[in-house]
Structure formats: structure tokens, C-alpha cells
N, C-alpha and C positions, 0 to 999 in steps of 0.2 A: 791484642796481638796481630792482625791482619793488616795494621796501619805498619806496624813495626816489622814486619817480613816482607812487607812492601817496602819498604822505604831500603832493608836490606836488600833486595834482588837489587834495586837500585843502585846501591851506591858500590855492590861488588863488578855489574857491570862497567862504574866508571872509570872504579877502579887496574876494573881491567884494563881496556882504555887508553887510559892514561901512560900507565906502564910502558906500553906499545909508542906513544907518542913519545914520550919525554927520554925516546933511546934518538931524535930526530935533534939536533942544534938549538939553541938559543938564537930565538931572533930581536930586534929590536922593533919591541911590539909592546902594545899596552895591550892589555882588552879589560874590557870594562865590564863586570859583574851587576848588571841592574834590577832593583825592583821599584825603584824612585824617579832617578834620571838626571834631578836637577842639579845634584855633586857635581857629577860625573858629566854633566851638560859643557858645567862652566871650567871645568879644569879641561876639557877637552879647547875650547873654546881660546884660552889659555894659552893653550900648547901650539895653536895654532897661530896663534899671536908672536908667543916668539920664534915661530917657525922651528920648531921641534920635528928637528927628520925621525921621527920614528909614526910606522901605521897605528893603525887605531881600529878595535875590534869594540864592537859592541855586542854581549849577548843581553836580551829582554826579555824580562818577563809583561805577562800581559798586563801589569798592571800598569805599567810604566806612562810617563805622560808627558813623553820630549818624543821631538821627532828629531831625528839623525838620518842625514841620506849616505845610502851604500852607494859607495860611487868607484869601489876598488880602492881606494888610497885609504878609505873608512868600510870597514867592513861588517855588515850589519847582518845578528844570526838572531832568531827566537831561540828563550831558550826556556828550559826543565817544558817545554810540550811534547806530546805525542812523535813531533817530525824528528823524524830515526835521523836524514840528514843531517839535520843540524846538528843535530845532540853530538854527533861525531866529531863535524868535524870542529863543532865548542869546545867539545872535548881537546881537540888538538892543537886549538890557537890558547890553549886554559896549561898546555904543556909547556910550548913552545913561546911565552910571549918572556920577556924579562922584566914586567910591572903588572900585576894584578890590582884592579881597583873598586874595592864590591862597595853598596853602600847598605847591604842588609845583611842578616843570618843568609847563608847558606850551606844545607849539609853536603853535601861532595867535599866543599873543604876538610872536612876528617876522614875522607878516606885519600889525603894525595899528598905527597911528599912533595915539595917545591925543590928545586937545583938549590944550592944556598945562594947564588948569583941572582934567585929573582928576590925580588921586594914586593909584597903583599901589605896594603892599604887600608885600613877602610874608615869610608865616609862616611862614616851614618849618616842616617837622612833627616837625624834631630837636632836642633840647634840647641837643645836643654833637656830634662828630664822632669818629670810629674809621675809619673809611676815605675815601679821597679819594674825591670828584664835584662833579660840573662842569665847568669847561677841565681841571681837574686829577684827575679821570677817566683812566688807563691806560689805556682801553678804545677810548674817544673818537680813538685813532692810526689807529684801525682804521677809522672813517667816512671818509664821503667829505670832500672840502675843504667842497660844497655843504652838507654837517650840520654839520660844524664852523661855518661862519659861520654858520647860522641860529642855532646855539646858544648865540654872543654875540649875535646881535639877540637873543634872547629874556634874555638877563644886563640889558641894555640896559633894559629897559622895566620894571625892579626902580624906581622914584624911591627904597623904601628896602627894608631889610631886618631886620627883629627879630634881637635876641640878646638871650643870657642871660647873655653874657659877655665879656671881651673877647678871651679867646681862641678860641673861637667866630667874634668880630668879625674878626677877621684870617684866616679860615677862608672866612670870606666874603668878603673881600674880593681872595684869591689865586682860589677858585673860582667866582666868578661877574665877574672881574676890575672891580671897582665900587669908587672912593673911599671912604676914610672916612666923608664926608659924609652917602652913602648908607647906614650903617648907625642903624637904631635903639637905643639901649640902654634897651629900658622891659622887656625879662625876657619869657620864653616864657609865653604869658598860661596854658596850659593846666597851667601848673605853681602856681597858683593853689591849684590844686584842695588839696598838698599845707600849706597854710594855713588850710582849709577843718575845723572841727574835726566838726560836723556832716555835711560829705559822706562824711568818712572814717569814724563812724560807719554813715553808710546802705551805703554799700561791703561794710561790715563784715556787718552784717545782711542784705545782701541776700545773697552768698554762704550762708553760713548759713541762711540761709531756702531755696538749695537745696541744699546738700549740710549738713543740719546734724551728720552726725559728723565733722565737720570741726572742729568747735569746738576739740574737745582735745588736737589731732593737731600737730603738728612740722609745717609747710605747707610744700617746695620747691614753686618756681614751674622752669618748662624754659622757655622762653622765646628759643628761638633768632634770627636772620636769616636773612630770605629767599634761597634760591637757589637761580636759576634754572633748574637738573636736579633741582630737586625737586618742580617744581613743577604735574608729572602724577604722580606717581609718589608723592609723601608719605611720600617715608623720613626716617626718624627715624635721629639719629645715636649717640641714647641703645637700650643694651640692657636694653632694658624686663626682660628676662627676670630678668637677672644682678640687677637694681637692685632687682626685686622680691623676689625668691631672701636678695636680702640685707638688706635694710632692710620688709620688709613688717610684721616683726615686733616692730620700733624705735618703732612708734607713727609712723612721718610718712604724709605722701601726696605723692602728686608730683601736681601741677596742668602740663597740658600745651597752650600755649596757640603755636601755629604762626603762623606770617607768614597774615594775610590773602590773599594768594595766593595759599597750598596750597589748592588744591579736593579733597586725598582723603581720602577718609571711613576711621577706624579705629574698629572696634568694641573700644576695649582698656578702657574701663570695664567693660565684662564680663569679659575675659580676666583683669587684677589688681585684681578685687575691692578694695574698700575703701581702696586706694592710688593708682591709675593715674584722673585727674580731667578728660577734655576738654574745655576752657572756649574756645574756637576763636569763639563766634560773640556768648557769653553774654555777656560783662563785659568794658569799656573797660581793657588793663593795668595803669590806672595803679588803680584800681579793686580789683583785685586782687594788688596791691601791697602794699596796705595790712596784707593777712591774711596774707604772709610772709613765713617767719623765713628762706628760703636759696631765692637769687634763683641760677640756671644759666641760663650766656646764651654768647654768643661775640665777636661784631661787632656785635652791636648797639645801639640806642644806649638803650634802656631804661637802664642802669643808670645814667647820668647824673641822670633822676627814683628812683629805686632810693635814692640814697646820703642823699635827701635824710633817709631812713628811718634811717640807719645802722645798717641790717643786714649782712650777711656772705651775698660774692657769688663762686662760682668760673665761673670761662670756660674752658668746653668749648671749648679748638678744635683739633676731634680735625686739622684740613684748615688751621691755619695755614698750613705753607711754600704752597701754591697759591694760598691765598686772599690773604695778600698780593702776591703775585707777579702776579693777575687783575686785584686793586683797588686796592691801595696802602695806606697803612696816613699816619694823615698825625705820629704817632708812632711808636716805636719801643711794639710791642705787649705785649712781656712783663713790662716795668717801668714802662708808663703805669695798667696795669691797677689797681683797689681792692681785687685778690682775688688768689688762685695761678690760673696757668694749667696746666691739665692736657690730657695725648690721650691720653689710653684710659679708659674706661670701671671698669676696678679703678684707676688712681689718681682717680679721679671719688670714687667711693666712698672711698676711703680719706683722702682729703681730710676727705669729711664725717660721716667717724665721728672723726677725728681733731681734728674743728674748728678745724681750719686755715687761718684764714682772712685774716689782715693784714689786721683791721679796723684798727690805725694809719691802713691808706693810705687809709679813706673820707672822713675828714674835710676833709685837704687836694683829694682830689680830687674831693669834692660843693661848693667854695672856689671853686677852681680855672674849675668848666663854673658853677655854677649863680648869678656875684655880684651879677645884676643881677635874678634873678627870687625876689625876696621875699616874695610875698602878694598885690601888687598890680600886676602886670602888665597884666591887661587893661586898669584903670581904667585906668594909664599913655598906654596905645596909644590907646584911647577918646580921651582927654584932647587928646593928641599930634593927634587923627584930625580931630576935632569942634570944637573948641575955640582950634583955632591956624591961621592959614591958612598955606597952601603956601608 
């Protein structure tokens, strides 16, 4: 009740300010509202490449992992913080921009009405979906009727949602309760990375510059999905002591990429020297994938992009029954993943040692989820937005 009251006050203030600023004329301006940043960054870079003469504004959540320079031509503001001045400026830009590009759920959309000539595009942060979200998320049943109404009002503000596949197009239509006409089959902007040889080489060089000893090691990347109960503890499901004991003499190295929301610190590099390398804030995950020989994950969206590299994956789903009950899956998890599903550390080590990876599943998985993401997704989206009338 207290949370809903606080949200109501915030949205009331947001709406009041937006209504005032909406009286100002629209300008040739694109405002990016971003929690993750990578898709928005690729779009902005493509706009520069095409010399699109539109001012760019980045409203950045603290979870963002991109660097954007505030140079006048591009304006950068913190978003949804306690900075009142930044909030007022953010609302002004949202009310006076011709293009709004977002990469997550943002509650403010429920309380604003853009002018008819404004285009709002959702460039969702995941290339595919394992767990359910939006109106299909099982957890929304425990929310108030007002909250559920607010969710739908947010989804209705999306003029378009970008997708990389027909499968994801179907999921977006169900999750956001949108018609097919709102789906843009341009592909996912950040997947352009996997078609750029120079970017891939640069990423490899950056990792080796920080950890030169990795050059001749077999690199395992552990990148689990976010869990609310691990937010403060930073608990790691892997039995690192056991895995270190079993694998450290076999020329393996383990990169540990926890979800950005997990704030706990771990002195693991010193505890497991030459084997464990925490890489939480140093690299975007796509940069790490280039050097990864084996991915270990669970319900994350990382496999959709790792499948481009056609390298093996293992799914460490130690809490599968609990997670499925709480979050729900779009498909049967065990049969749809492009690799073996294990529930214990012992099974995990066995699969690594026996190289039992179900490689034959990766190619159809890649085609299923990435059919429209073919290396020019940013270009296709920018062309649509700035070379076509709404």
C-alpha cells in the first residue's frame, strides 16, 4: 500500500510537469530512456554515422553500463534519481522530443500522452525470452488492480517494439498486449557487434590487456540471471572451491559475470588465483562472449546472442522447479535449451570434462531467435525512424 502511494505521488508530479512542458513545441530531438544502454548506444552511433541532424538526449538509470559524453550536442541526465533539477529537465525533454526510445519498462509512460507526431519505440533489452514478462509475468497477479492497469497503460504507449525473430514477435504481442502492426522486424541493434570483425578483435585485445595470462587458457564464463534474494548477499550458486579443486590444473579459467544489480563484493581472484576472474563492471557481456569457450548460465537471455558463435553452453538450473513456479517459462525449459541442463555442481563438472554439450542444438536455436538480426539492425531501425514518416 505504501509503495503504491509513493508511486502515485511520483506519477502525479510527473504528469503535472509533463502537461506544462507539452505546451512547448516539439523539436528535432531523440530522447533515449535507458536502463541497460547497449541498444540505445548502437542506435545513437548509427545516427551519427548517417549524419542524422537530431539532438540526442540520454536519460540514464544508474544500472546503465555505457559511457555517453555530455557535449552539448548530446545531453546526458540521470533518470529516476533524487536529483530534482535533473528530473525536471528530463520531463521537459520527454515532452518536447519527436522520438522517444526506451529499453525497459518505465512507469512514467502510464501517466503521459505524447503528441500525435511523436514516435515511441521499445528496444527491449533481451534478444529472446526464456522467462515470462509483461502481462504474462505470474507475479503481477499479486499486485493491485491499479498496478495491473498501470502496466497495460505503459505497454499501450509503445508505437513500435523491435524484434529479432518471429518467435519474439509473438511473445511481445502477448506480453505487451499489442497488435502485430506495432512490431518492427529490424533485428536487435546491439547484435550488430557479432558481425563486426574489428569490434570483436578489439574486445579480445581488451580482455587480454587486463588478463594476459588468459590467452592460452580455456575460458569458461559463468553469467547467471538476476535473483531478488541474491541482491544483497551476492550469493553464488557455483561451488567455487570444488570447481577450483577439480579444474584448475586442466588449464581452465572461470570468468564470473554477476548481474549488474548484485552489489556484493567478492575477493575471489585472490582466493582462487589464476582461475577465477570477476568481470562485473569491466566489460559488457558481449565483449566477454568473444573470448568464451564455454558458457554456463541458467535463465538469462545471454544464450540468444552467444549462439552466434556456435560454441557450447551448459545450463546450471539448480532451482528450476522454484524458478518456473515463480516466473513461468515460454517453453519447456529442459528440452528447449541448446545444451545440457544440470542441477548440481557435480553434474556440471562431469559435463565440462566429458564435453557433452549438445552442439547440434545451437544452430536451430540461433536461427529461431536471431532471424532478423543479421548485422544491420541499427541501420534498419534508423532508416525506419528518420527516413520514413510515421
